[in-house]
KETIMAR-12015 format. One line per field, with one value per residue: chain; residue number from 1; residue in one letter; x negated, y negated, z of N, C-alpha, C, O in turn. Coordinates in Angstrom, 1 decimal, decimal comma. Layout:
<kollos>
mol <- [A|...]
seq <- [NUM|...]
type <- [A|...]
n_x <- [X|...]
n_y <- [Y|...]
n_z <- [Z|...]
ca_x <- [X|...]
ca_y <- [Y|...]
ca_z <- [Z|...]
c_x <- [X|...]
c_y <- [Y|...]
c_z <- [Z|...]
o_x <- [X|...]
o_y <- [Y|...]
o_z <- [Z|...]
</kollos>
This chain:
<kollos>
mol <- [A|A|A|A|A|A|A|A|A|A|A|A|A|A|A|A|A|A|A|A|A|A|A|A|A|A|A|A|A|A|A|A|A|A|A|A|A|A|A|A|A|A|A|A|A|A|A|A|A|A|A|A|A|A|A|A|A|A|A|A]
seq <- [1|2|3|4|5|6|7|8|9|10|11|12|13|14|15|16|17|18|19|20|21|22|23|24|25|26|27|28|29|30|31|32|33|34|35|36|37|38|39|40|41|42|43|44|45|46|47|48|49|50|51|52|53|54|55|56|57|58|59|60]
type <- [M|A|T|A|T|L|A|A|T|R|P|T|A|D|A|P|T|R|R|E|P|A|A|S|D|G|C|E|D|R|A|L|Y|H|C|H|C|G|Y|V|F|V|A|D|V|T|A|G|V|D|C|P|H|C|G|S|A|Q|A|W]
n_x <- [-102,5|-103,9|-106,5|-109,2|-110,8|-113,9|-115,2|-118,3|-120,2|-121,9|-124,6|-124,1|-125,4|-125,7|-125,8|-127,8|-130,9|-132,0|-131,7|-132,3|-133,9|-132,2|-132,7|-134,7|-135,9|-137,4|-136,8|-133,8|-132,2|-130,4|-130,0|-128,0|-129,2|-129,5|-130,8|-132,5|-132,4|-130,0|-129,4|-128,0|-128,6|-129,1|-131,3|-133,9|-134,5|-137,3|-140,5|-141,3|-139,5|-138,9|-137,3|-135,7|-135,1|-136,4|-138,7|-139,2|-140,1|-138,2|-136,6|-136,5]
n_y <- [-176,7|-175,4|-176,6|-175,3|-176,2|-175,8|-175,6|-176,7|-174,8|-174,8|-173,2|-172,1|-172,7|-170,3|-168,5|-166,3|-167,1|-165,7|-162,7|-159,5|-156,7|-153,6|-150,7|-148,2|-145,1|-144,9|-144,0|-145,1|-144,3|-141,6|-138,7|-136,4|-133,3|-130,9|-127,9|-125,7|-123,1|-122,9|-123,9|-126,5|-129,6|-132,3|-135,0|-137,3|-140,1|-140,0|-140,1|-137,5|-134,7|-131,6|-128,5|-127,1|-124,5|-122,9|-124,3|-125,6|-128,5|-131,4|-133,3|-136,8]
n_z <- [104,3|107,2|109,3|111,2|114,2|115,5|118,6|119,9|122,0|125,1|126,8|130,1|133,4|134,5|132,4|130,5|128,9|126,9|125,1|126,4|124,9|124,3|126,3|125,0|123,7|121,5|118,2|116,8|114,8|113,4|111,4|109,4|108,4|105,8|105,4|103,1|104,0|105,0|107,5|109,4|110,8|113,2|113,3|114,3|112,1|110,3|108,6|108,2|108,6|110,0|109,5|112,3|112,4|110,3|109,8|107,4|105,5|105,2|102,7|102,4]
ca_x <- [-103,4|-104,3|-107,9|-109,5|-111,9|-114,7|-115,9|-119,6|-120,3|-123,3|-124,8|-124,0|-126,7|-125,7|-126,0|-129,2|-131,4|-132,4|-131,2|-133,3|-133,5|-131,7|-133,7|-134,7|-137,1|-137,9|-135,9|-132,3|-131,4|-130,4|-129,3|-127,6|-130,0|-129,0|-131,9|-132,2|-132,2|-128,6|-129,3|-127,6|-129,0|-129,2|-132,6|-134,3|-135,0|-138,7|-141,1|-141,5|-138,6|-139,0|-136,1|-136,0|-134,9|-137,4|-139,9|-139,4|-140,1|-137,0|-136,8|-135,8]
ca_y <- [-175,7|-175,8|-176,4|-175,0|-176,9|-174,9|-176,4|-176,3|-174,3|-174,8|-172,2|-172,6|-172,5|-168,8|-167,8|-165,9|-167,9|-164,8|-161,3|-158,4|-155,5|-152,4|-149,7|-147,2|-144,2|-144,7|-144,0|-145,3|-143,8|-140,2|-138,2|-135,0|-132,7|-129,6|-127,2|-124,7|-121,9|-122,9|-124,5|-127,9|-130,2|-133,7|-135,3|-138,7|-140,4|-140,3|-139,8|-136,1|-134,0|-130,2|-127,7|-126,4|-123,0|-122,2|-125,0|-126,2|-129,9|-131,9|-134,5|-138,0]
ca_z <- [104,8|108,5|109,5|112,6|114,7|116,4|119,6|120,3|123,4|125,6|127,9|131,5|134,2|134,8|131,2|130,2|127,8|125,8|125,3|126,5|124,0|125,0|126,6|124,0|123,8|120,1|117,0|117,0|113,6|113,3|110,2|109,3|107,4|105,3|104,9|102,1|104,7|105,5|108,8|109,4|112,1|113,3|113,8|114,1|110,8|110,2|107,3|108,1|109,4|109,7|110,0|113,6|112,3|109,5|109,7|106,1|105,5|104,6|101,9|102,9]
c_x <- [-103,9|-105,8|-108,2|-110,8|-112,7|-115,5|-117,3|-119,6|-121,8|-123,4|-124,7|-125,3|-126,8|-126,0|-127,5|-129,6|-131,8|-131,9|-132,4|-132,9|-133,1|-132,8|-133,6|-136,0|-137,5|-136,9|-134,5|-131,5|-131,5|-129,6|-129,0|-128,4|-129,4|-130,2|-131,5|-132,0|-130,7|-128,4|-129,0|-127,9|-129,1|-130,6|-132,9|-134,8|-136,4|-139,2|-141,3|-140,6|-138,7|-137,8|-136,5|-135,8|-136,0|-138,7|-140,2|-139,3|-138,8|-137,3|-136,0|-135,7]
c_y <- [-176,2|-175,7|-176,1|-175,7|-175,9|-175,8|-175,9|-175,9|-174,4|-173,8|-172,8|-172,2|-171,0|-168,0|-167,5|-166,8|-167,0|-163,4|-160,3|-157,3|-154,3|-151,4|-148,6|-146,4|-143,9|-144,9|-144,2|-144,7|-142,3|-139,8|-136,8|-134,4|-131,3|-128,9|-126,1|-123,3|-121,8|-123,5|-126,0|-128,5|-131,7|-134,0|-136,8|-138,9|-140,8|-139,9|-138,3|-135,4|-132,5|-129,5|-127,0|-124,9|-122,3|-123,0|-125,8|-127,7|-130,4|-133,2|-135,7|-139,0]
c_z <- [106,1|108,6|111,0|113,0|115,7|117,3|119,9|121,7|123,8|126,7|129,2|132,2|134,5|133,6|130,9|129,0|126,7|126,1|125,4|125,6|124,9|125,2|125,6|124,1|122,3|119,0|117,4|115,9|113,6|112,0|110,3|108,1|107,1|104,7|103,9|102,7|105,2|106,8|108,6|110,7|112,0|113,9|113,6|112,7|110,9|108,9|107,1|109,1|109,0|110,2|111,3|113,5|111,5|109,4|108,4|106,2|104,7|103,9|102,5|101,7]
o_x <- [-104,4|-106,4|-107,4|-111,7|-112,0|-116,2|-117,5|-119,2|-122,7|-122,4|-125,1|-126,1|-127,9|-126,3|-128,3|-128,9|-132,0|-131,7|-133,3|-131,7|-133,5|-133,7|-132,5|-137,0|-138,0|-136,2|-134,0|-130,3|-132,6|-128,8|-129,5|-128,3|-128,9|-130,7|-130,4|-131,4|-130,3|-127,2|-129,6|-127,6|-129,2|-131,0|-132,2|-135,3|-136,8|-138,5|-141,4|-140,9|-138,6|-137,2|-137,5|-136,3|-136,5|-139,7|-141,2|-138,4|-138,5|-138,1|-135,0|-135,2]
o_y <- [-177,3|-174,7|-176,6|-175,9|-175,4|-176,7|-174,6|-176,6|-174,2|-173,5|-173,9|-171,5|-170,5|-166,8|-168,3|-167,1|-167,5|-163,1|-160,4|-156,9|-154,2|-151,3|-148,1|-146,8|-142,8|-145,9|-143,4|-144,7|-141,7|-140,6|-136,0|-134,9|-130,6|-129,3|-125,6|-122,4|-120,7|-123,7|-126,7|-127,9|-132,3|-133,3|-137,4|-138,0|-141,8|-139,3|-137,8|-135,3|-132,2|-129,9|-126,3|-124,2|-121,3|-122,4|-126,4|-128,3|-129,8|-134,0|-135,4|-140,0]
o_z <- [106,2|108,0|111,8|112,2|116,6|116,9|120,0|122,6|123,1|127,4|129,4|131,7|134,7|133,7|131,2|128,1|125,5|127,3|124,6|125,5|126,0|124,4|125,3|124,5|122,1|119,0|118,3|116,0|113,7|111,5|111,1|107,0|108,0|103,7|103,9|102,1|105,7|107,2|107,8|111,8|110,9|114,9|112,8|112,0|111,5|108,0|106,0|110,3|107,8|111,3|111,3|114,3|111,9|108,9|108,2|106,9|103,7|104,3|103,2|101,9]
</kollos>
């Protein structure tokens, strides 16, 4: 059985020392909701999502 050797790499002077978080305007998770009125929509995952068609609260 062959063994692989992993070489330790060191950051170069040009390499960033830390990663900046990606620009975001809030929630990054979205879900597909199916309302009892028949409307299907995609919305941010939050504790309270209302159907944009009838206004009914959606279970999560």
